[in-house]
KEMI-528868 format. One line per field, with one value per residue: x, y, z of N, C-alpha, C in turn; residue number from 0. Coordinates in Angstrom, 1 decimal. Layout:
BEGIN
n_X	(X|...)
n_Y	(Y|...)
n_Z	(Z|...)
ca_X	(X|...)
ca_Y	(Y|...)
ca_Z	(Z|...)
c_X	(X|...)
c_Y	(Y|...)
c_Z	(Z|...)
pos	(NUM|...)
***
This chain:
BEGIN
n_X	(91.9|90.5|92.2|91.7|93.9|94.0|96.5|98.5|101.4|104.7|106.7|107.4|104.9|104.8|102.6|99.3|96.2|92.5|90.5|91.6|92.7|95.6|97.6|100.7|103.8|105.7|105.5|104.9|103.8|102.8|103.0|101.2|98.7|95.2|92.9|90.0|87.1|87.1|88.5|90.3|93.5|95.4|98.1|101.2|103.3|102.8|102.6|102.1|101.4|101.9|99.3|97.4|93.9|91.8|88.5|85.6|85.1|86.7|88.6|91.4|93.1|95.6|98.9|100.6|100.5|100.6|100.4|100.7|101.1|98.1|95.9|92.5|90.1|87.2|84.2|83.6|85.1|86.6|89.4|90.4|88.9|88.6|91.7|93.7|95.7|98.3|101.5|101.2|99.6|99.3|99.0|99.1|99.0|98.7|99.4|97.3|94.7|91.3|88.9|86.0|82.7|82.3|83.6|85.2|87.9|89.7|92.7|93.7|95.6|98.2|97.1|97.3|97.0|97.3|98.4|96.3|93.4|90.1|88.0|84.9|81.9|80.6|82.2|83.8|86.7|88.3|90.6|90.3|88.3|86.2|84.1|82.7|83.4|86.5|87.1|85.1|84.6|83.9|84.2|87.3|89.3|92.2|94.3|96.2|95.4|95.8|95.6|96.2|97.3|95.4|92.8|89.2|86.9|83.8|80.8|79.6|80.8|82.6|85.7|87.4|89.6|93.0|93.2|94.0|94.3|94.8|96.5|94.9|91.9|88.5|85.9|82.6|79.7|78.6|79.8|81.3|84.2|86.2|88.3|91.4|91.8|92.8|95.1|94.0|91.4|87.5|85.4|82.7|79.9|78.4|79.5|82.4|83.1|85.4|84.7|85.3|88.5|91.6|91.0|91.4|94.3|92.6|93.5|92.8|91.8|92.4|90.0|88.0|89.1|89.0|86.3|85.5|87.0|85.6|83.0|83.5|84.2|81.9|80.3|81.1|81.1|78.3|77.8|79.6|78.7|76.1|76.7|77.4|79.5|80.9|82.9|84.9|86.9|87.6|89.9|90.8|92.7|92.1|93.4|95.2|97.0|96.5|94.6|93.4|92.9|91.3|90.6|89.2|91.5|93.4|95.6|95.7|96.7|95.9|97.3|96.1|97.0|99.5|98.9|99.2|99.3|99.5|100.3|97.8|96.4|93.7|90.3|88.3|89.8|91.0|88.5|87.9|90.1|89.1|87.0|88.0|89.1|86.9|86.0|88.0|90.4|93.1|94.9|97.6|98.7|100.5|98.7|95.4|92.4|89.7|86.6|84.0)
n_Y	(59.4|56.4|53.6|50.9|48.1|45.8|43.7|41.5|40.4|39.6|41.1|44.2|46.7|50.0|51.7|52.5|51.6|51.9|49.2|47.5|44.9|43.5|41.3|40.5|39.6|41.8|45.2|48.6|51.2|54.7|57.1|58.8|57.7|57.1|54.6|53.1|51.4|47.8|46.7|44.6|43.5|41.3|40.3|39.3|41.5|44.9|48.2|51.5|54.7|58.3|60.1|58.7|57.5|55.0|53.7|52.2|48.7|47.4|45.2|43.7|41.4|40.1|39.1|41.1|44.6|47.8|51.0|54.4|57.8|59.9|58.1|57.7|55.2|54.1|53.3|49.7|48.6|46.0|44.1|41.4|38.3|35.4|33.4|34.7|34.2|33.6|33.8|35.7|37.5|40.9|44.0|47.5|50.7|54.1|57.5|59.6|58.6|57.5|55.3|54.2|53.6|50.2|49.1|46.5|44.8|42.3|40.7|38.1|37.9|40.4|43.9|47.0|50.3|53.6|57.0|59.6|58.6|57.9|55.6|54.5|54.2|50.8|49.5|46.9|45.1|42.7|40.0|37.3|34.9|32.3|29.2|27.3|24.2|23.9|22.2|21.5|23.8|26.2|29.5|31.1|33.0|34.6|37.0|40.0|43.6|46.7|50.0|53.5|56.5|59.4|58.5|57.8|56.1|55.3|54.8|51.6|50.3|47.9|45.8|43.7|40.7|40.8|43.5|46.6|50.2|53.4|56.4|59.2|58.9|58.9|57.1|56.1|55.8|52.6|50.9|48.1|47.0|45.8|45.2|47.0|50.2|53.5|55.7|59.2|58.8|59.2|56.9|54.4|52.1|48.7|46.2|48.2|51.0|53.1|56.3|59.0|59.9|61.0|63.1|63.8|65.2|68.3|71.3|74.3|77.3|81.0|82.3|80.3|79.2|81.3|81.7|79.1|79.3|81.5|80.5|78.4|80.2|81.3|79.6|78.1|80.4|80.6|78.3|78.5|80.7|79.8|78.2|79.9|81.9|84.8|86.7|87.4|87.7|87.6|87.7|87.6|87.7|88.1|85.6|84.5|82.2|82.0|82.4|84.6|84.9|86.4|86.0|87.2|89.2|87.6|86.3|84.0|82.1|80.4|78.2|77.2|75.8|74.8|73.5|74.4|75.7|78.8|80.8|81.8|79.1|78.1|77.3|78.3|78.6|76.2|74.8|76.0|74.8|72.3|72.4|72.8|70.7|69.0|69.7|68.6|69.8|69.2|70.2|69.2|68.9|69.0|67.8|66.5|66.6|68.9|69.9|72.2)
n_Z	(29.4|29.3|27.7|25.8|24.9|22.4|21.5|19.6|19.2|18.2|19.4|21.4|21.0|20.6|19.9|20.7|20.4|20.4|21.4|19.2|17.3|16.5|14.7|14.1|12.3|11.7|12.0|11.3|12.5|12.2|14.9|14.5|13.5|13.6|14.8|14.7|16.6|17.2|15.1|13.4|12.3|10.5|9.4|8.0|7.6|8.3|7.5|8.2|7.1|8.1|9.6|8.9|9.0|10.3|10.4|12.1|12.8|11.0|8.9|7.9|6.2|4.9|3.3|3.3|4.1|3.1|3.6|2.6|3.6|5.1|4.6|4.3|5.5|5.9|8.0|8.2|6.2|4.4|3.9|2.5|2.4|0.1|-0.4|0.7|2.3|0.9|-1.0|-2.6|-1.7|-1.3|-0.3|-1.3|-0.8|-1.8|-1.1|0.2|-0.3|-0.1|1.1|1.3|3.0|3.9|1.5|-0.2|-0.7|-2.4|-1.9|-3.2|-5.2|-6.0|-5.0|-5.8|-5.4|-6.5|-5.6|-4.3|-4.7|-4.8|-3.5|-3.7|-1.5|-0.9|-3.0|-4.7|-5.1|-7.1|-7.2|-7.6|-9.4|-9.3|-9.6|-10.8|-12.4|-14.1|-16.0|-17.5|-19.2|-17.8|-16.6|-15.0|-13.2|-12.2|-11.1|-10.7|-9.6|-10.6|-9.7|-11.0|-10.1|-8.8|-9.4|-9.6|-8.3|-8.2|-6.2|-5.5|-7.8|-9.6|-9.8|-11.7|-11.7|-13.2|-14.2|-14.9|-14.0|-15.6|-15.0|-13.5|-13.8|-14.3|-13.2|-14.0|-11.6|-10.2|-12.2|-14.1|-14.1|-16.3|-18.0|-19.0|-18.5|-20.0|-19.3|-18.3|-19.1|-19.5|-18.3|-18.2|-17.4|-17.6|-19.4|-18.4|-20.5|-22.4|-22.4|-23.2|-24.3|-23.2|-21.3|-18.7|-16.6|-17.0|-18.0|-16.6|-17.8|-16.7|-16.3|-15.9|-13.7|-11.8|-11.5|-10.3|-7.8|-6.6|-6.3|-4.7|-2.3|-1.8|-1.5|1.1|2.6|3.1|4.5|7.0|8.1|8.9|10.7|12.5|12.5|11.7|11.5|9.3|6.3|2.8|0.5|-2.9|-5.7|-9.3|-11.6|-9.8|-7.5|-5.0|-2.2|0.3|3.5|6.1|9.9|12.7|12.5|12.0|9.8|6.9|4.1|1.4|-1.1|-3.9|-6.1|-5.3|-3.4|-0.3|2.9|4.7|7.6|10.0|12.1|13.1|14.4|12.5|10.3|9.8|9.1|6.7|5.2|5.3|3.9|1.4|0.8|0.5|-2.0|-3.4|-3.3|-1.8|1.2|2.5|6.1|9.4|10.6|11.3|9.1|9.8|10.8|11.7)
ca_X	(91.0|91.0|92.3|92.0|94.5|94.3|97.5|98.9|102.4|106.0|107.5|106.2|104.3|104.8|101.4|98.0|94.9|91.1|89.9|92.3|93.5|96.7|98.2|101.6|105.2|106.5|104.6|105.3|102.7|103.6|102.3|99.8|97.6|94.3|92.5|88.7|86.9|86.8|89.4|91.3|94.8|95.8|99.2|102.6|103.9|101.7|103.2|100.8|102.2|101.5|97.8|96.0|92.7|90.9|87.3|85.2|84.7|87.5|89.1|92.5|93.7|96.3|100.3|101.5|99.7|101.4|99.6|101.5|100.3|96.7|94.7|91.2|89.5|85.9|83.6|83.3|86.0|87.2|90.4|90.4|88.1|89.3|92.9|94.2|97.0|99.1|102.5|101.1|98.4|100.1|98.1|100.0|98.1|99.5|99.1|96.0|93.7|90.1|88.4|84.8|82.1|81.7|84.1|85.8|89.2|90.1|94.0|94.3|96.8|98.4|96.3|98.2|96.3|98.2|98.2|95.0|92.4|89.1|87.6|83.7|81.4|80.2|83.2|84.5|88.0|88.6|91.6|90.0|86.8|85.9|83.2|82.4|84.5|87.1|87.2|83.6|84.5|83.3|85.4|88.2|90.2|93.1|95.4|96.5|94.7|96.6|95.0|97.1|97.3|94.3|91.6|88.1|86.2|82.9|80.3|79.0|81.6|83.5|86.8|87.7|91.1|93.8|92.9|95.0|93.5|95.9|96.4|94.0|90.9|87.2|84.8|80.9|79.1|77.9|80.5|81.9|85.7|86.6|89.6|92.5|91.6|94.1|95.3|93.2|90.0|86.3|84.6|81.4|79.0|78.5|80.8|82.9|83.8|85.9|83.4|86.1|90.1|92.6|90.2|92.0|94.0|92.6|94.1|91.5|92.1|92.1|88.6|87.3|89.5|88.5|84.8|85.3|87.1|84.5|81.8|83.8|84.1|80.6|79.4|81.5|80.5|77.0|77.8|80.0|77.6|74.9|77.5|77.5|81.0|80.7|84.3|85.9|87.1|88.4|90.6|91.2|92.8|91.8|94.7|96.2|97.0|96.3|93.3|93.8|91.6|91.4|89.6|89.6|92.7|94.7|95.7|95.8|97.2|96.0|97.7|95.2|97.7|100.7|98.5|100.0|98.7|100.6|99.9|97.2|95.5|92.5|89.2|87.9|90.8|90.9|87.2|87.9|90.8|88.5|86.0|88.4|89.2|85.6|85.9|88.8|91.6|93.6|96.0|98.1|99.7|101.0|97.3|94.1|91.4|88.6|85.6|83.5)
ca_Y	(58.8|55.0|52.9|49.3|47.9|44.3|43.6|40.2|40.6|39.0|42.1|45.3|47.7|51.1|52.6|52.2|51.8|51.6|48.1|47.0|43.1|43.3|40.1|40.5|39.5|43.1|46.2|50.0|52.1|55.9|57.3|60.0|57.1|56.8|53.4|53.0|50.2|46.6|46.9|43.5|43.5|40.1|40.3|39.1|43.0|46.0|49.3|52.4|56.2|59.5|60.8|57.8|57.3|53.9|53.7|51.1|47.6|47.5|44.0|43.9|40.1|39.6|38.8|42.3|45.6|48.8|52.6|55.6|58.9|60.5|57.2|57.5|54.2|54.4|52.0|48.6|48.2|44.7|43.8|40.0|37.1|33.9|33.2|36.0|33.9|33.0|34.4|36.8|38.6|41.9|45.3|48.6|52.0|55.4|58.8|60.6|57.5|57.4|54.0|54.4|52.6|48.7|48.7|45.0|44.5|40.9|40.6|36.9|38.3|41.8|44.9|48.2|51.6|54.9|58.2|60.4|57.5|57.8|54.4|54.9|53.1|49.6|49.1|45.6|44.9|41.3|39.3|36.1|34.6|30.8|28.5|26.2|23.4|24.4|21.1|21.6|24.9|27.5|30.4|30.8|34.1|34.9|38.1|41.3|44.5|47.9|51.5|54.4|57.9|60.2|57.7|58.0|54.7|56.0|53.6|50.2|50.0|46.6|45.8|42.4|40.2|41.2|45.0|48.0|51.5|54.2|57.7|60.3|58.4|58.9|56.1|55.9|54.9|51.3|50.5|46.9|47.1|44.1|45.4|47.9|51.5|53.9|56.9|60.2|58.6|59.2|55.5|54.1|51.2|47.3|46.4|49.5|51.4|54.5|57.2|59.9|59.4|62.3|63.9|64.3|66.3|69.3|72.6|75.3|78.7|81.8|82.6|79.1|79.1|82.2|81.2|78.1|79.7|82.5|79.6|77.7|80.9|81.7|78.4|77.8|81.5|80.4|77.1|78.8|81.8|79.0|77.5|81.0|82.4|86.1|87.8|86.8|88.3|86.8|88.4|86.5|88.4|87.1|85.1|84.3|80.9|82.2|82.6|85.5|84.8|86.8|85.7|88.0|89.9|86.6|86.1|82.6|82.3|79.0|78.0|75.8|75.1|74.2|72.7|74.6|76.7|79.4|81.6|81.3|78.1|78.4|76.5|78.7|78.6|74.6|74.6|76.3|73.9|71.0|72.6|72.9|69.3|68.6|70.1|67.9|70.6|68.7|70.6|68.3|69.7|68.1|67.6|65.9|67.7|69.1|70.6|72.8)
ca_Z	(28.9|29.4|26.5|25.9|23.3|22.3|20.6|19.6|18.6|18.5|20.1|22.0|20.1|21.3|19.6|21.2|19.9|21.0|20.8|18.0|17.2|15.4|14.7|12.8|12.6|11.7|12.1|11.4|12.3|12.7|15.9|14.4|13.1|14.4|14.4|15.3|17.5|16.6|14.0|13.1|11.5|10.5|8.3|8.4|7.6|8.1|7.6|7.9|7.3|9.0|9.6|8.4|9.8|9.9|11.1|13.2|12.2|9.6|8.8|6.9|6.3|3.8|3.7|3.5|4.0|3.3|3.2|2.9|4.6|4.8|4.2|5.1|5.4|6.8|8.6|7.6|4.9|4.4|3.0|2.7|1.8|-0.4|-0.8|1.6|3.1|0.0|-1.0|-3.2|-1.1|-1.1|-1.1|-1.5|-1.1|-2.1|-0.4|0.3|-0.5|0.4|0.5|1.8|3.8|3.3|0.3|-0.3|-1.5|-2.2|-2.4|-3.5|-5.8|-5.5|-5.3|-5.8|-5.4|-6.4|-4.7|-4.3|-5.3|-4.1|-3.7|-2.8|-0.8|-1.6|-4.2|-4.8|-6.1|-7.2|-7.9|-8.2|-9.4|-9.9|-8.8|-11.5|-12.9|-15.6|-16.9|-18.2|-19.8|-16.9|-16.5|-14.2|-13.4|-11.1|-11.4|-9.8|-9.9|-10.2|-10.0|-10.9|-9.6|-9.2|-9.9|-8.8|-8.7|-7.3|-5.3|-6.0|-9.0|-9.3|-10.5|-11.8|-11.8|-14.3|-14.7|-14.6|-14.5|-15.7|-14.0|-14.0|-14.7|-13.5|-13.7|-13.5|-10.6|-10.4|-13.5|-13.9|-14.8|-16.5|-18.7|-18.6|-18.9|-20.5|-18.6|-18.7|-19.7|-18.8|-18.5|-17.4|-17.7|-17.2|-19.0|-18.3|-21.8|-22.5|-23.3|-23.7|-24.0|-22.9|-20.7|-17.5|-16.3|-17.8|-17.6|-16.7|-18.0|-15.5|-16.0|-15.3|-12.3|-11.1|-11.3|-9.3|-6.5|-6.2|-6.0|-3.5|-1.3|-1.4|-0.7|2.4|3.6|3.5|5.5|8.2|8.9|9.3|12.0|13.7|12.3|10.9|11.6|8.6|5.1|1.9|-0.9|-4.1|-7.0|-10.5|-12.0|-8.7|-7.1|-3.4|-1.4|1.4|4.5|7.7|10.8|13.8|12.3|11.9|8.1|6.6|2.9|0.9|-2.4|-4.4|-6.9|-4.7|-2.0|0.9|3.8|5.6|8.3|11.3|12.3|14.1|13.8|11.2|8.9|9.5|8.5|5.3|4.7|5.4|3.0|0.1|0.5|-0.1|-3.4|-4.2|-3.1|-0.5|1.6|3.8|6.9|10.2|11.6|10.5|8.8|11.0|10.4|12.9)
c_X	(91.6|91.0|92.6|92.5|94.6|95.2|98.3|100.2|103.8|107.0|106.6|106.2|104.3|103.5|100.2|96.9|93.5|90.6|90.4|93.0|94.3|97.6|99.4|103.1|106.0|105.4|105.4|104.3|102.9|102.5|101.1|98.7|96.4|93.4|91.0|88.7|86.6|87.3|90.1|92.0|95.3|96.9|100.7|103.3|102.9|102.9|102.1|101.4|101.5|99.9|97.0|95.2|91.7|89.8|87.0|84.9|85.3|88.1|90.1|93.2|94.3|98.1|100.8|100.4|100.6|100.4|100.4|100.4|99.2|95.7|93.8|90.4|88.4|85.5|83.3|84.1|86.4|88.2|90.7|89.8|89.1|90.7|93.8|95.6|98.3|100.3|102.2|100.0|99.1|99.2|99.0|99.0|98.9|98.9|97.9|94.8|92.5|89.6|87.1|83.7|81.8|82.4|84.9|86.7|89.8|91.7|94.5|95.5|97.1|97.3|97.3|97.2|97.2|97.7|96.9|94.2|91.4|88.4|86.1|83.1|80.9|81.2|83.7|85.6|88.5|89.7|91.4|88.7|86.7|84.9|83.1|83.5|85.1|87.2|86.0|83.5|84.1|84.7|86.1|89.3|90.8|94.0|95.2|95.5|95.6|95.5|96.1|96.8|96.2|93.1|90.5|87.3|85.1|81.9|79.6|79.8|82.4|84.4|87.1|89.2|91.6|93.3|93.8|94.3|94.7|95.5|95.4|92.7|89.7|86.5|83.5|80.7|78.4|78.5|81.3|83.2|86.0|87.7|90.2|91.7|92.6|94.1|94.5|91.9|88.6|85.7|83.5|80.8|79.2|78.5|81.2|83.6|84.1|85.0|84.4|87.6|90.7|91.7|90.6|93.4|93.4|92.9|93.0|92.1|91.7|90.8|87.6|88.0|89.0|86.9|84.8|85.8|86.0|83.4|82.1|83.7|83.1|80.0|79.8|81.4|79.1|76.9|78.5|79.4|76.6|75.3|78.0|79.0|80.7|82.1|85.3|85.9|87.9|89.0|91.2|91.4|92.7|93.2|95.6|95.9|96.7|95.2|93.6|92.7|92.0|90.4|90.2|91.2|93.9|94.7|96.1|95.7|96.9|96.2|97.0|95.9|99.1|100.3|99.1|99.2|99.8|99.9|99.0|96.6|94.8|91.2|88.6|88.7|90.8|89.5|87.2|88.9|90.0|87.4|86.7|88.9|87.7|85.4|87.2|90.3|92.0|94.8|96.4|99.1|99.9|99.5|96.2|93.4|90.3|87.6|84.6|82.2)
c_Y	(57.3|54.4|51.6|49.0|46.2|43.9|42.1|40.2|39.6|39.7|43.2|46.1|48.8|52.2|51.7|52.5|51.2|50.4|47.5|45.7|43.3|42.1|40.3|40.0|40.8|44.2|47.5|50.8|53.4|56.4|58.5|59.1|57.2|55.6|53.3|51.7|49.2|46.5|45.3|43.8|42.2|40.2|39.9|40.2|44.0|47.1|50.4|53.9|56.9|59.7|59.9|57.6|56.0|53.8|52.3|49.8|47.1|45.9|44.1|42.2|39.8|39.4|39.9|43.5|46.9|49.9|53.6|56.6|59.2|59.4|57.6|56.3|54.2|53.0|50.8|48.0|46.9|44.4|42.2|39.2|36.1|34.4|34.3|35.6|33.2|34.0|35.9|37.9|39.9|43.0|46.5|49.8|53.1|56.4|59.3|59.9|57.7|56.4|54.2|53.2|51.3|48.3|47.3|45.0|43.1|40.7|39.0|36.9|39.7|42.9|46.2|49.4|52.9|56.0|59.0|59.8|57.9|56.4|54.5|53.7|52.0|49.0|47.8|45.4|43.5|40.7|37.9|35.7|33.3|30.1|27.2|25.3|23.8|23.4|21.0|22.8|26.4|28.1|30.6|32.2|34.4|35.9|39.1|42.5|45.9|49.1|52.5|55.5|58.6|59.6|57.6|56.9|54.8|54.5|52.7|49.8|48.5|46.5|44.4|42.0|40.5|42.5|45.7|49.2|52.3|55.3|58.6|59.8|58.7|57.8|56.1|55.3|53.7|50.8|49.1|46.9|45.9|43.9|46.7|49.1|52.8|55.5|58.3|60.2|58.9|57.5|55.2|52.8|49.8|46.8|47.7|49.7|52.8|55.1|58.6|59.8|61.1|63.4|64.5|64.1|67.3|70.5|73.9|76.7|79.7|82.1|81.6|78.9|80.0|82.0|80.3|78.5|80.5|81.4|78.9|78.5|81.1|80.5|78.1|79.1|81.2|79.2|77.9|79.9|81.1|78.5|78.7|82.1|83.7|86.9|87.3|87.8|87.2|88.0|87.3|87.5|87.4|86.6|84.8|82.8|80.9|82.8|83.5|85.3|85.4|86.4|86.5|88.7|89.1|86.2|84.5|82.7|80.6|79.1|76.8|75.4|74.1|73.3|73.0|75.8|77.4|80.3|81.0|80.0|78.2|77.2|76.7|78.5|77.0|74.5|74.8|75.3|72.7|71.2|72.6|71.4|68.5|68.7|69.3|68.5|70.4|69.3|69.7|68.9|68.6|67.8|67.2|66.9|67.7|70.1|71.0|72.0)
c_Z	(29.0|28.2|26.3|24.6|23.6|21.2|20.7|18.6|19.0|19.1|20.6|21.1|21.2|20.7|20.0|20.7|20.7|20.4|19.5|18.3|16.3|15.7|13.6|13.3|12.5|11.4|12.1|11.2|12.9|13.8|15.6|14.0|14.0|14.0|15.2|16.3|16.7|15.2|14.2|12.1|11.4|9.4|8.9|8.5|7.5|8.4|7.4|8.1|8.4|8.7|8.8|9.5|9.4|10.8|11.7|12.2|10.9|9.9|7.7|7.2|4.8|4.4|4.3|3.3|4.3|3.0|3.5|3.8|4.1|4.2|5.0|4.7|6.2|7.2|7.7|6.3|5.1|3.3|3.2|1.7|1.1|-0.7|-0.2|2.1|2.2|-0.3|-1.7|-2.8|-0.5|-1.5|-0.7|-1.7|-0.9|-1.1|-0.7|-0.3|0.4|0.0|1.9|2.4|3.0|2.0|0.6|-1.4|-1.4|-2.8|-2.3|-4.4|-5.5|-5.9|-5.0|-6.3|-5.5|-5.6|-5.2|-5.2|-4.3|-4.4|-2.7|-2.2|-1.4|-2.9|-3.7|-5.8|-5.8|-7.7|-7.9|-8.4|-10.1|-9.0|-9.3|-11.9|-14.2|-16.4|-17.6|-18.9|-18.9|-16.8|-15.0|-14.3|-12.2|-11.7|-10.6|-10.3|-9.4|-10.7|-10.0|-9.9|-9.8|-10.2|-9.2|-9.3|-7.7|-6.8|-6.0|-7.3|-8.4|-10.3|-10.5|-11.7|-13.2|-14.9|-14.3|-15.2|-14.5|-14.8|-14.6|-14.7|-13.9|-14.3|-13.3|-12.5|-11.3|-11.5|-13.1|-14.6|-14.9|-17.5|-18.7|-19.2|-19.1|-19.4|-19.0|-19.4|-18.7|-19.0|-17.5|-18.0|-17.4|-18.9|-19.2|-19.7|-21.6|-23.1|-23.9|-23.5|-23.8|-22.2|-19.7|-17.3|-17.2|-17.1|-17.6|-17.0|-16.7|-15.4|-15.5|-13.9|-11.2|-10.7|-10.3|-8.0|-6.0|-5.5|-4.7|-2.3|-0.8|-0.8|0.6|3.3|3.9|4.6|6.8|8.7|9.5|10.6|13.0|13.5|11.4|10.8|11.0|7.4|4.3|1.1|-1.7|-5.4|-8.2|-10.7|-11.0|-8.2|-5.7|-3.3|-0.3|2.4|5.7|8.5|12.1|13.6|12.2|10.3|7.7|5.0|2.5|-0.6|-3.0|-5.4|-6.2|-3.6|-0.9|1.6|4.5|6.4|9.7|11.1|13.3|13.8|12.8|10.1|8.6|8.7|7.0|4.5|4.3|4.2|1.5|-0.3|0.1|-1.5|-4.1|-3.8|-1.7|0.0|2.7|4.7|7.8|10.9|10.8|9.9|9.8|10.7|11.7|12.7)
pos	(0|1|2|3|4|5|6|7|8|9|10|11|12|13|14|15|16|17|18|19|20|21|22|23|24|25|26|27|28|29|30|31|32|33|34|35|36|37|38|39|40|41|42|43|44|45|46|47|48|49|50|51|52|53|54|55|56|57|58|59|60|61|62|63|64|65|66|67|68|69|70|71|72|73|74|75|76|77|78|79|80|81|82|83|84|85|86|87|88|89|90|91|92|93|94|95|96|97|98|99|100|101|102|103|104|105|106|107|108|109|110|111|112|113|114|115|116|117|118|119|120|121|122|123|124|125|126|127|128|129|130|131|132|133|134|135|136|137|138|139|140|141|142|143|144|145|146|147|148|149|150|151|152|153|154|155|156|157|158|159|160|161|162|163|164|165|166|167|168|169|170|171|172|173|174|175|176|177|178|179|180|181|182|183|184|185|186|187|188|189|190|191|192|193|194|195|196|197|198|199|200|201|202|203|204|205|206|207|208|209|210|211|212|213|214|215|216|217|218|219|220|221|222|223|224|225|226|227|228|229|230|231|232|233|234|235|236|237|238|239|240|241|242|243|244|245|246|247|248|249|250|251|252|253|254|255|256|257|258|259|260|261|262|263|264|265|266|267|268|269|270|271|272|273|274|275|276|277|278|279|280|281|282|283|284|285|286|287|288|289|290|291)
***
């Protein structure tokens, strides 16, 4: 495969990407990273961990950009806009984060996103807001945004400057987050308000867990048979953490609590791993997710 690489660095870069323009003084990109077409990265410092995937037409403009492993940043995401050349323009993203189509993150001031967060399509995160003359009493706001671990910020939501969102928080679609949200809450609205505190994480009893596991197995079975695969069996013992899967006499074991996968790796066992991810059970290995 012929690969075109457009890279502007002050030293030689050993990682090659398709139609990527990287302008940086210091760069550390893991060799497993995949970057799509027409991506522009313009930062002083860039660090991207293993098995991160960046889609097409993505722009990253800030002083410092750091992403841990398993970032999934999809098409049209923009990190930048006003004030992104200043000393505080830093973006730090944890492990296992998804940032989806056309999301906008404005790091005029620092933006920090924790592990296992989902940032939905068309979400906007702002660290500055000003236009009219403050000497005439008009508002102006500049400040960082910090989002904790295990936060779901769904499509079309907006986060304003000087906001901290705690860990284990679910926010309703199309919400306007203009104040801090405590850990474990369910919140929604314009402006966003806490609907219920201490909601997450919720420990399921074994009856609830068993029901959910069999629903996942049943749903995936219908899907994979539609794709033409029939030669497989499942075993799941009630009150167990492990799902046993056999495909053509090849055994694979998925631990849904420890998030591990042991045994045979083949396109069908990987497809089930990918389907577990669709239900929020993310089992990370030494390879990207793949669906048949």
